[in-house]
C-alpha positions as CSV (number, residue, x, y, z in Angstrom):
1,M,-18.3,17.2,-0.5
2,P,-15.0,16.4,-1.7
3,V,-14.4,12.4,-1.5
4,L,-11.0,11.3,-0.3
5,E,-10.0,7.7,-0.4
6,C,-7.8,6.1,2.4
7,V,-5.9,3.0,2.4
8,P,-4.6,1.9,5.6
9,N,-2.3,-1.0,5.7
10,I,-2.0,-3.3,8.7
11,S,0.4,-5.7,9.9
12,E,-2.1,-8.8,10.2
13,G,-3.1,-10.9,7.4
14,R,-3.5,-14.3,8.8
15,D,-6.1,-13.8,11.9
16,L,-9.4,-13.6,10.2
17,A,-11.5,-12.9,13.3
18,A,-9.0,-10.1,14.2
19,I,-9.4,-8.8,10.5
20,R,-12.9,-8.9,10.6
21,R,-13.1,-6.9,13.8
22,I,-11.2,-4.3,12.4
23,A,-13.1,-4.0,9.3
24,D,-16.5,-3.9,11.6
25,A,-14.9,-0.8,13.4
26,V,-14.2,0.7,10.3
27,A,-17.4,0.1,8.4
28,A,-19.4,1.1,11.5
29,T,-18.0,4.6,11.5
30,P,-20.7,7.3,10.1
31,G,-19.9,8.6,6.9
32,V,-17.6,6.2,5.3
33,R,-18.0,3.3,3.1
34,L,-15.2,0.3,3.3
35,L,-14.9,-0.9,-0.2
36,D,-12.5,-3.9,0.0
37,V,-10.3,-5.8,2.1
38,H,-7.4,-7.4,0.9
39,S,-5.4,-9.8,3.3
40,D,-2.3,-11.9,2.5
41,A,-0.9,-14.5,4.9
42,T,2.5,-14.5,3.5
43,H,3.0,-10.7,3.8
44,H,1.2,-11.1,6.9
45,R,-0.6,-7.8,6.0
46,S,-4.2,-6.5,5.3
47,V,-4.9,-3.5,3.0
48,F,-8.3,-1.6,3.6
49,T,-9.8,0.4,0.9
50,I,-12.1,3.4,2.5
51,I,-13.7,6.4,1.0
52,G,-15.3,9.3,2.6
53,T,-15.0,13.2,3.6
54,A,-11.6,14.1,5.6
55,A,-13.3,14.2,9.1
56,A,-15.0,10.8,8.5
57,L,-12.1,9.2,7.4
58,R,-10.0,10.6,10.3
59,A,-12.8,9.1,12.5
60,A,-12.1,5.8,10.8
61,V,-8.7,5.9,11.0
62,L,-9.1,6.5,14.8
63,A,-11.4,3.4,14.7
64,L,-9.3,1.2,12.9
65,F,-6.2,1.9,15.3
66,E,-8.5,1.4,18.6
67,A,-9.3,-1.9,16.9
68,T,-6.0,-2.9,15.8
69,L,-4.6,-2.0,19.2
70,A,-6.9,-4.8,20.6
71,V,-5.7,-7.4,18.3
72,V,-2.3,-7.0,16.9
73,D,1.3,-6.9,18.7
74,L,3.5,-5.8,16.3
75,A,6.7,-7.3,18.6
76,A,5.2,-10.8,17.9
77,H,4.8,-10.1,14.0
78,H,6.9,-11.6,11.3
79,G,5.9,-11.4,7.7
80,A,7.5,-11.2,4.2
81,H,6.5,-7.3,3.7
82,P,8.5,-4.6,5.6
83,R,6.9,-2.7,8.2
84,I,7.1,-0.1,11.1
85,G,3.8,-0.5,12.5
86,A,1.0,-2.5,13.4
87,V,-1.0,-0.2,11.4
88,D,2.1,0.5,8.9
89,V,0.9,3.1,6.4
90,V,-2.0,5.2,6.1
91,P,-2.3,7.2,2.6
92,F,-5.0,9.6,1.7
93,V,-5.7,10.1,-1.8
94,P,-8.0,12.9,-3.8
95,L,-10.7,11.4,-5.5
96,A,-13.6,13.4,-7.3
97,G,-14.1,16.6,-6.3
98,A,-10.9,16.8,-3.9
99,T,-7.6,18.1,-4.2
100,M,-4.3,17.2,-3.1
101,A,-4.5,20.0,-0.6
102,E,-7.1,18.5,1.1
103,A,-5.6,15.1,1.2
104,I,-2.6,16.6,2.8
105,A,-4.6,18.4,5.3
106,A,-6.6,15.2,6.1
107,A,-3.2,13.4,6.5
108,R,-1.9,15.9,9.0
109,E,-5.0,16.2,11.0
110,T,-5.4,12.6,11.3
111,A,-1.6,12.2,12.0
112,A,-2.2,14.8,15.0
113,G,-5.1,12.6,16.2
114,V,-3.5,9.4,16.2
115,A,-0.4,10.5,18.0
116,E,-2.4,12.4,20.7
117,R,-4.7,9.5,21.2
118,F,-2.4,6.5,21.3
119,G,0.9,7.7,21.8
120,V,2.3,6.4,18.3
121,P,5.3,8.0,16.8
122,V,4.0,9.4,13.4
123,F,6.1,10.2,10.2
124,L,4.7,12.4,7.7
125,Y,5.3,10.9,4.1
126,E,5.2,11.8,0.4
127,R,3.1,14.8,-0.8
128,A,2.4,15.4,3.4
129,A,6.2,15.2,4.1
130,T,7.5,18.2,5.7
131,R,11.0,17.0,5.2
132,P,12.8,15.7,1.9
133,E,14.2,12.5,3.3
134,R,10.9,11.7,4.3
135,H,8.8,11.8,0.9
136,A,9.7,8.3,0.1
137,L,7.9,5.6,2.0
138,Q,10.7,3.2,1.8
139,D,13.1,5.6,3.3
140,V,10.8,6.0,6.3
141,R,10.4,2.3,6.7
142,R,14.0,1.6,6.2
143,G,15.1,-0.5,9.5
144,Q,11.7,-1.6,10.2
145,F,10.4,-2.2,13.3
146,E,13.3,-3.8,14.9
147,G,15.3,-1.0,14.0
148,L,13.1,2.1,15.2
149,H,14.7,2.5,18.7
150,A,17.8,3.3,17.1
151,K,16.3,5.3,14.3
152,L,14.2,7.6,16.8
153,R,17.4,8.4,18.7
154,R,18.7,10.2,15.7
155,P,18.1,14.2,15.5
156,E,16.8,13.7,11.8
157,W,14.2,11.1,12.6
158,Q,12.7,12.4,15.3
159,P,8.8,11.8,14.6
160,D,6.5,14.5,13.4
161,Y,4.1,13.9,16.1
162,G,4.2,11.5,19.2
163,P,7.0,10.5,21.2
164,P,10.4,9.5,20.0
165,V,10.0,6.0,21.0
166,P,8.1,3.2,19.5
167,H,4.8,2.3,21.0
168,P,5.2,-1.4,22.5
169,R,2.4,-2.9,20.4
170,L,1.6,-0.4,17.4
171,G,5.4,0.6,16.8
172,A,5.1,3.6,14.5
173,V,3.1,4.8,11.8
174,A,3.9,6.5,8.2
175,I,0.6,8.8,7.4
176,G,0.8,10.7,4.2
177,A,-1.0,11.8,0.9
178,R,-0.5,10.6,-2.6
179,D,-2.0,10.2,-6.1
180,F,-3.6,7.1,-6.9
181,L,-1.6,3.9,-7.3
182,V,-2.1,0.5,-8.1
183,A,-0.4,-2.3,-5.9
184,Y,0.7,-5.1,-8.3
185,N,2.3,-8.4,-7.6
186,I,3.8,-11.3,-10.2
187,N,4.7,-14.4,-8.6
188,L,7.2,-16.7,-10.3
189,A,7.7,-20.3,-10.4
190,T,11.0,-20.5,-8.6
191,A,12.3,-20.3,-5.0
192,R,15.4,-18.2,-6.2
193,L,15.0,-14.8,-4.6
194,D,17.8,-13.6,-6.6
195,V,15.9,-13.8,-9.7
196,A,12.7,-11.6,-8.2
197,T,15.5,-9.0,-6.7
198,R,17.1,-8.9,-10.0
199,I,13.6,-8.5,-12.2
200,A,12.6,-5.9,-9.4
201,R,15.9,-3.9,-10.1
202,V,15.3,-3.9,-13.8
203,V,11.8,-2.7,-13.7
204,R,12.0,0.0,-11.0
205,E,12.2,3.8,-11.9
206,S,15.0,4.4,-9.5
207,S,17.4,1.7,-11.1
208,G,16.6,3.2,-14.6
209,G,13.5,1.0,-15.5
210,L,10.1,1.7,-16.3
211,P,8.5,5.0,-15.6
212,C,6.3,5.3,-12.1
213,V,7.4,1.8,-11.1
214,K,8.6,0.9,-7.4
215,A,9.4,-2.7,-7.2
216,M,11.2,-5.1,-4.7
217,G,11.6,-8.8,-4.5
218,L,10.3,-10.9,-1.8
219,A,10.3,-14.6,-1.0
220,L,7.0,-16.4,-0.1
221,P,8.2,-19.4,1.8
222,D,5.0,-21.0,2.4
223,R,4.4,-21.3,-1.4
224,G,8.1,-22.1,-2.3
225,I,8.0,-19.3,-4.8
226,V,9.1,-15.9,-5.0
227,Q,7.2,-12.4,-5.9
228,V,7.9,-9.1,-7.6
229,S,6.0,-6.9,-5.5
230,M,5.3,-3.5,-7.4
231,N,3.6,-0.3,-6.8
232,L,2.5,1.4,-10.0
233,T,2.2,5.3,-9.3
234,D,1.1,6.3,-13.0
235,I,-0.8,3.5,-14.9
236,E,-0.9,6.2,-17.8
237,Q,2.9,6.0,-18.2
238,T,3.4,2.6,-17.3
239,S,0.4,0.1,-17.6
240,L,0.0,-3.4,-15.9
241,A,0.1,-5.2,-19.4
242,T,3.5,-3.4,-20.0
243,V,4.8,-4.6,-16.4
244,F,3.5,-7.9,-16.9
245,E,5.2,-8.5,-20.1
246,V,8.5,-7.2,-18.9
247,V,8.4,-9.3,-15.9
248,S,7.5,-12.1,-18.0
249,R,10.5,-11.6,-20.4
250,E,13.0,-11.1,-17.7
251,A,11.9,-14.1,-15.8
252,A,12.2,-16.2,-19.1
253,R,15.9,-15.3,-19.1
254,D,16.4,-17.5,-16.1
255,D,14.1,-20.2,-17.5
256,V,11.5,-19.1,-14.9
257,D,7.7,-18.9,-15.6
258,V,5.2,-16.7,-14.1
259,V,2.7,-18.4,-11.8
260,E,0.0,-15.8,-11.5
261,S,-0.3,-11.9,-10.9
262,E,-2.4,-10.2,-8.6
263,V,-3.8,-6.7,-7.7
264,V,-4.0,-5.7,-4.2
265,G,-7.2,-3.5,-3.5
266,L,-8.8,-1.8,-6.2
267,V,-8.0,-0.6,-9.5
268,P,-9.6,1.5,-12.4
269,G,-11.3,-0.6,-14.8
270,R,-9.4,1.3,-17.6
271,A,-6.1,-0.4,-16.5
272,L,-7.9,-3.8,-17.2
273,V,-9.4,-2.9,-20.1
274,E,-6.2,-1.9,-21.7
275,A,-4.3,-4.9,-20.3
276,A,-7.2,-7.1,-21.8
277,A,-7.0,-5.3,-25.3
278,R,-3.3,-5.6,-25.5
279,H,-3.1,-9.2,-24.4
280,L,-6.1,-10.2,-27.0
281,R,-4.5,-7.7,-29.4
282,L,-7.6,-5.5,-29.9
283,P,-6.3,-2.2,-31.1
284,R,-9.4,-0.3,-31.2
285,F,-11.0,-1.7,-27.7
286,G,-12.1,0.7,-25.0
287,A,-14.2,0.9,-22.0
288,D,-16.8,2.0,-24.6
289,R,-16.9,-1.6,-25.8
290,V,-17.8,-3.0,-22.4
291,L,-21.3,-3.7,-21.9
292,D,-21.3,-2.8,-18.2
293,T,-20.1,0.7,-18.8
294,H,-23.3,1.3,-20.6
295,L,-25.4,-0.3,-18.1
296,G,-23.9,1.8,-15.4
297,S,-24.5,5.2,-17.2
């Protein structure tokens, strides 16, 4: 049967017991596999990577909402990452044997179920969007949780499903369908947010930067540094290695070093092979030269 990936982001990255409770609820859902949980205390956010059929993933998302409702109150939430909901965003991604049409159908059916069961306003976004102004997630999320009451009073921002008022604990949620992307962050050895913001503007496609790159600058106050937080929506057009090189070069213009980079969630092996080959200057190096590739065949 067609397999989809679902990558819910929840607004909890610090309470490990709460995160485990949510993960257990997802993992206990028949027919799904929970592949990864990535939690970040500064972003105050966790990203779950799940695979399964559309029906199984719908059940897993409902279980995730139920568990999140019990342990997360968005009204008391403060973190570096923008958010509109305790369960903030739920994208569906077609994998082997699945089509984008099936991902869109899964997103819309799940959205209807979430709204009916939990009374949460739901916005459909990206490929599942029914209105052009809701295609881009950043537009749906603009104003964040604090601005939801005012946003939902505007006729053009009535939810696709659910009531036109935020849920007191869950807020709202964006549910959609998209192609595979890599969430990639680069941390800089400075507390100057203007540096990260400038570099984000240089690399993101919407500002004339790198193709298929979305980026924003964030402060990480608990570490005294800043971050260029990015989504790479097509690693064939812009690779991890390219992004790292451009961010490093731009940081050097302000005499700033790169501390580290991180991948949020899972990434195709070919992306890391390409990055390693480029960094090590191995022009004829590919996945066929990796021992594990042959052991898994």
